[in-house]
N, C-alpha and C positions, 0 to 999 in steps of 0.2 A: 360694631364700629363700621362706619360707612366706608366703602371702598371708592376711592376717587378714580373715575375712569379717565384714561388718557384722552386728550383731545383727538377728535377724528382727523385722520390724515386726509389732506385735501387730494381729491382725485386729479390726475393730470387733465389738462383741458382737452375736451373732445369737440371736434368740429360739429357744428349743427348739421342737420340733414341737408339744408340748403348749401352750405359750404362744401360738404362732402360730395354732393352731386356735381357741383361745379368743378371741383378738383379732379374727380374721375373723368369728367368729360374732357378736360384739358389734357389729361394723360392718354386717353384712349382714342379721341377723335382726330381726324385729319387737320392739318394746319390750314386747310382750305375753308374751314368754318368761318363764318363772317359775323352774323348778328350776335352770336354768343360772346364774341370778343368785346363788343362795345356795350352789350346789354347783359351784364352778369346777373340775371334773375332766373328763378326756377318757377315758372307758372304752375299752379296746382288747381286753380279754379278761375272761371271767367264767365262774365255775362255782359252782353252789350259792349260798352266802351271800356269796361273795367276788367283788369286782371289782378288776381291775388297771387303773390309769390309764396314759396315755401317758408320764407322768413316772416310771413304775416303782413308784409307791406302791400298796399294797393296802388295800382298804377292806372292812369288813363292811357289807353292804347291807341295812339295815332299812327301806328304802323299797320295794324289790321291785316296781318299776314301778307305784307307787301301789296295790300289792296284787294286781297281775295275775300275778305269778310265784309261784303256789302251791307249785311244786316248786323254786323258785330258778332261777338262770341255767343254761341249757343242760343240763337234766337228761337223762340217757341215754334215757329212754323217749320224751321229746319229740323229741329228735334223731332217734331211730330211726323214729318215726312220720312225721316230715316227709321224711326221706330215702326212705322207702318210697314215698311219693306221687311224689316227684321222679323216682325210678328207674323207676317204673311207666309213665311216659309219659302219665299221666292229665292231663286239662285242669286248669289251675289256676284258671280264671275261667269260670264257667258260669251266671252270674246266679242264678236260683232253680230250675234244672233238678235232677232227681233224679240222684244218683250213689251208688255204694257207700260212699264216704267219708262223705257226708252222712247216709246211712241208719245207718251205724255210730255216728256222733256222736249222732243223735237217739235211737237205741236206748239208748245208754249214759246220756244225759241223763235219759230217762224212768225208767231203772232207779234213779236217785238221788232222784227226786221222792217226796214223801209220797203214799201210795197213793190217798188221797181225791182228789188232784189228777191224778195220773198216769192214773187210770182214765177221766178225762173231759177230758184235756188236748188242746189244739191248740198248735202252736208256730209262731211267725212269725220268720223270719230277716229282719232289717232292716239298717240301716247298721251300720258296724263299731264304733261307740262306744256306751258306756252311755247317754249322753244321747240318742242316736238311738233307743234302745230305750224310754226314758222318753217321748219324743215319740210313738212308735208306741202305747204303752200308753194315753196320754191320748186319742189319736184313737180307739183301740179302744172305750174305755168311753163316750165321747161318742156314737159311732155306735151302740153297742148299746143305750144307754138313751134316746137322743134328748134328753139334757140336756147343758148346757154347763158348769155349775159344777163346782168341784173343791175338795175339802178337802185342805190340805197343812199342813206344820208348820214353825215357825221353826227355822232351822238346817239346812234341807234343802239339797241340792246340785243345781245345774243349770247348763247352759251355753247351750243353744239357747233360742229364744224361748219355746216352751211350757214347757220345763223351768225357765226362769227365772221364769215366772209362778208355778210351784209352789214354787220355792225362796225367793222373796222378792226376787229380783234385779230384778224388773220389777213394775210396778203394774198390776193388772187386776181389774176388779170381778167377773170370773167366778171368781176364786180367793179362798177364805177361808182365812186362815192362822191356825192354832191353836197354842197354846203346847205345846212338847214337854217332857216331864218331864225336867228337868235338875237333878239333886239338888244339885249344888254351887252353881249359880246359878239356883235355883228362880224361875220367873216370878212366883210369889206370895210369895217370901221366906221359905218355911217348909221346903221340902225334904222328903225322906223319903216315906213312904206318904201323908201328908196332902197334900203337894204334888202327887203323882201323881193323887190322888183329885180335887183341884181341877181339874187339867187335863182329867180324864175328864168331870167334871160340866159343864164349860164346853162341851165338844163335844156332850154329850147335850142340854144346854139349847138350843143353837143349832138342832138338828134337831127337837127336840120342841116348841119354842115357835113357833106359827104367826106370831107377830109379831117374830121375831128378825131378819127381813130376809134370812135365808139360806134359799133354796129347796133342795129336795132335790137334791144334786149328782150329777154323772155318776160320780164316784168319789172315794175317799180314797187318797192315796199317802203312804207312810211308809217310813222306814228302820228296821229292827229295832235297829241300832246306827248312830247318825249318825257318819259317818266324817269328812268334811271339816268338819262342824260341831263336832268336838272329841272324837271317840270317846266318845259318850254312849249307853250301853245303855238301851233302853226297858225299864222294869220289866215283867216277865211278866204280872202281873195287869192292868196298863194295856193291854197288847197284847190280852189277852182281852176287855177292855171294848170296845176299838175294833172287834174282830171282831163282838161281839154287837151293837154299835150299828149297824154298817154292814149286818149281816144283817137286823136289824129293819126298817131303812128301805129295803132293797133297793138299797143302794149298793155297787158292786163295790170290794173292798179290793185295792189294788195294793201289793205288797211290793217295794221297791227293794233288791235284793240284789246290786247291781253290785259292791260292795266286800266285803260280808259273806259271800257265797256260797262254795261249794266248800271247806267245812271250816274256814274262817278263824276262826269264833267258838267252835268246839268242838262244833258239830253241822254236818251237811253243809250245811243251810240254816239261817240264823239264826232263822227263824220257828219252827223246831222246838223251841227252848228253851221257848216258851210254849204249844206244842201248837196253834198257830194255823195254819190252812190258808188262804192267800189265794185270791182269785179270779184274780188276775193276778200273775205273777212276772217281774220285770225282771232280766235277767242280762247280764253282760259281764265284762271283766277276766279273771279266772282261768279262765273257761270256754273261752277260746281258747288256753290253754296257753302264753301269752306273746305270741300273735299276735292281730291285731284281729278280734273276733267279738262280736256282740251278738244276743240273742234275747229274745222275749217268749213266755212260756208262760201259757196262760189256759184257763179253763173253756170247754167246747165251746158252751154256750148263748150265749156272748158273740160267737161267730164269725158275726156277721150282716152284716158289711160286704161290699160288692160286690168282685169281683176288681179288683185294681189300685188299691184305695183307699189302700194304703200300700205303696210299693215302694222300691227302691234298687239302684243298680248293683252295689255291692260287698257283696252278701249271700250270696255263694256261695264264700267263701274256703276252698278245699279244704285248704290247708296248715293253716289255723287250726282247721278242723274235725277234722283228723287229730290235731293237737297237743292240741286240747281233749278229744277222746275218750280219748286216752292219759292225760291229766292226771286226768280224772274217774275213770277206772278205777283209776289208781294210788292216788289219795286214798281211794277206797272200799275197795279190796282190802287196803290196808296200814293201815287204821284211823287215818289221819292226823287226822281230826277229833277223835277221842278223845285222841290225842297232843297236839293243840293245846290242848284243854281242860286237860289235866294240867300241861303245861309253862307255859301261860299263867297258871294259878293260882299256880304257884311263882314266876314272875317278878313277878306283882303283889304277892305277900307280901314279896318282897325289896325291891321298890321302895317299899312302905309303910314298911319299916324305914328306907330312905333319907329318906323324908319326915319321919320323927321328928326327924332331925338338921338338916334344911335348911328354914328358914321360907319360902324362896322356892318350895317345892313345896306348892302349895295343895291339890291333889287328885291321886289316882292311881286310875284306873278302866280298865275294859275288859272284854272277853270273849274267851277263847281267846287267839290271837296277834294280837289287835287291841287295842293298849294305848295309853293316853294319860296323859301327865304334865302337869298344868296348872300353869304357873308364874305366880307372883303377886308383888306388891310388898308385903311385910309392913309396911313403914314408911310406906306411903302411905294405908293404910286407917283408917277410924274403928273404934272398939271394936265397934260393932254389925255391922260387916262380917264379923267372925269368927264370928257366929252361924250355926247350921246353915241351909243354904239361901240364905245371903246371899253368901258368897264374898268373899275379899279382892280388891282391884283387880288386874285382869289386867296382866301385865308382858310385852308383846311384845318389848321390848328385851332383857330377860333371856333370853327364849326364843330370840331370834335369836343372842345371844351363846353360849348353850348349844349350839345347832346348829353354830356355827363351832368351838367347842371340841371337840365330838364329831368333826367333820371332821378337825381337826388330829391327833386320836388314831386316825384310821382308821375312823370309824364314820359311816355315812350315816343320818340321820334326817330325817323330814318335820315341818313345822309345820302346824298347823291350828287350828280353834276360832274362836269369834266374834271374837277379837282377835288371831289368829295367835299365841296364847300357849300352845298345847298342843304338846308334843313327842310325836310319834306314832311308834310302833313297829309295823311290818308285816313281820316277818321271814318267810321262806318256812316252810312247814309241815314242811320237812325239816331245820330247824335242830337241831343236836345240843345236849345238855346243856352240853357244854364251850363251844360257841359262844354259847349263851345266857348263860353266866357271863361270857364275854368282853364281850358287848354290855352287860351290866349294869355291869361294872367300868368300862368306858369312859364310859358315861353318868353313872355316879356321880362319876367323876373330873371330868368336864366340869361338872356342876352344882356340885360343891364348889369348883372353880376360879372359876367365875363368881360364886358366892355370896361367896367371899372377896374378890374384886375389888369387888363391889357393896356390901360391908359388910353383907350380909344374913345372914351365917352365925352365928346365935345358936342354939346347940343347946338341946334340952330342951322345945320347945313341943309341944303336941298338935295334929296336923294334922286338918283336916276331911276327911271321906270322902264320896265320891260314887260313883255307878255301881253296877251290880248285883253286881259281883265285888269291890268294894273294902271297906275296913273291917277289914282284918287288920293289927293294929298291930305285930306283931313279925316280924323276919326269920326265914327258915328256920334252924333250929339247925345249927351247924357252918359257917355262911357268915360272911363279913366284912361283908355289907351289912345 
């Protein structure tokens, strides 16, 4: 007689590895974590533009480690460079001692610098993050000039104490913050060349007027394209004015190229767009080839501080130097900066076409493969807000919704800007035309879906334009965007 087996008891649901990791991260890590909140994925494999999560989904990564992955994930030249160091038996941690790996990195770095700087340059290896390099640069110019003041700009980025002073995150009388030329949201409400001229005149008046209350500072620090501030390119004529102003008053000019460097904006260093050569260059992110590395390059006459004035334990990362040298050489030898300029222009034109159809897209701007799409609430603004330089009200909720819609479509994007209302694209410089089209398709679908849900999708309006590369009203012929 056959025995009937009882039906199997269903096991209680068990979280997948993906969900379990996310849950444990939320329980164990600080509330200060950021990307993990808006991007609940668990990367397990990656190559180039593509990331695969523990849940098996694939994503196009336009965050690129906040711009640190110039060649994308696990590029063969980076892997080969790091394997060579590991296989050689060389020390991985040597403080600031000389090594063949360090010498090769420094040589390649100097090869990429503007000749006027390279011929008189000194390099300082400091802590492994960009904000460490900013701290070192501020200390450098204060030691060299004997002054303590600093000129910085609204919208700048910083994390540590000195960098926060410069960025506006802390209040300090030693730092004077000046308006940055922001075409779409001009601090003077006029935008364009007149707005940039007003920003330049204010800086000049502060230094020229003996009764301005601003003494000659130790330095001026600026980003050629503000990244976290919302992808805001500085106009080239304004950049040249700042160079002339600082040179006239004997103020060292510090260029923060932590995010803009290594071909990102369409030239190897973003300052090259305007022909400006800074006195101090702050570098990190992409120069480490995806590994932690930060350096300060500066004119030799500023090298007056005593030994040990600025140090750091992790300033001799041999793997990062090897990966960085390989990355710098690959970008230089393969013309990836020029490629970034050409592809970036095409992507901006296509995004401008999208802006014509979506009133929630207030502005499209950028330089090279550093692109920003500012999202606004067209129903919340007064009529005057639509005037050039005024901008419609920022819409951080719409931007957050677009980011989530992108993620659901397999696209990773970052948010930034004054109100976290700017969708930022930082794809690797190795992105193909086909991949760029896929990125724009998914972003377009996400914005359209959010616009439809928010009731903001009324076609036919004429969007405002900002940034040095925007203002192209028609999509590329033969495309659907």
